[in-house]
N, C-alpha and C positions, 0 to 999 in steps of 0.2 A: 535224494537220500530219504529225506523225511517224508516226501510224497510217496515214495515207493513202500515205506514201511506203513504207512497209515492205508494205502491201497491193499496191501497184503492183510492187513488187519481187517479191513471192510469185506475181502473176499472169505475171510474166515467166518466172520458172523454171518455172511449170506449162507454158507455152507450149513453152520450150526442152525439157523433158522429154518433152513430146509429139512433137516433132520428132527428138529423139534416139531414142526408141523407133520411130520410123518409119523412120529410117536403119537402124537394127539389124535390123528385121524385113524391110523391103522393099528398101533399097539398101545392102547390105553394102559396096560398093566405095566408099561415101563416108564410112566410118568414120573414116579417115585426117584427113578434113575437119572432122569432129567433134571430133577430138582436137586439131586444129590451133586450133579455135575455141574450146575449153575453154583450151587453152594462153594463147592471147591474152587471154582475159576474164579468167583469173587474173593475168597479168602487168599489164593495166591496173588490176586491183583493188590490187595491190602499189604500183604507181606512185601511184596516188590515195593510198593511205596513206601513201606516203613524202613527196608533196606537201603533204598536208593532213592530218597526224598528229592523232590524238584525244588529248586532254588529260585523262587517268583519274588523275592523282595519282601518275604514275611507272608505272603499271601499263599493260601491253598488253592489248587486247581477245583473247580467245581467237581470234578469225578471223585475227589477224596470224601466228600459227604454222600454223594450217590453210591460208591462202594459198601460204605457202611449200612446204608440203608438196603441195599442188595442184599446183604449177609444176613440182616434179619429177616427181611421178607422170603428170601429162599429157604433159610431154616424154617421158618414158620410154615410155609406151604409144603416144605418136605415132610413134616410132622404131620399136617393135615391129609396129604396123600397117603401117608402111610397108616393112617387111622381109617380111611375109606377103603383099604383093599384087606 
């Protein structure tokens, strides 16, 4: 069950990577939309972690810190990409 969930998550990431490369190479005007999508995805991941936290004996998983960093970076890069258009 756990392996299947991670396999589906990995497949989702591969599809998203193909879409992102397509936007970068073929449709650069959509780059701000991709940053907005990355920001929304990170915010939803943070919300899910807040609503249903993992119980690991008082330790947070490494992704907890990475998600906060991704929110800041995606917001910053969204702002920069909007200024350049």
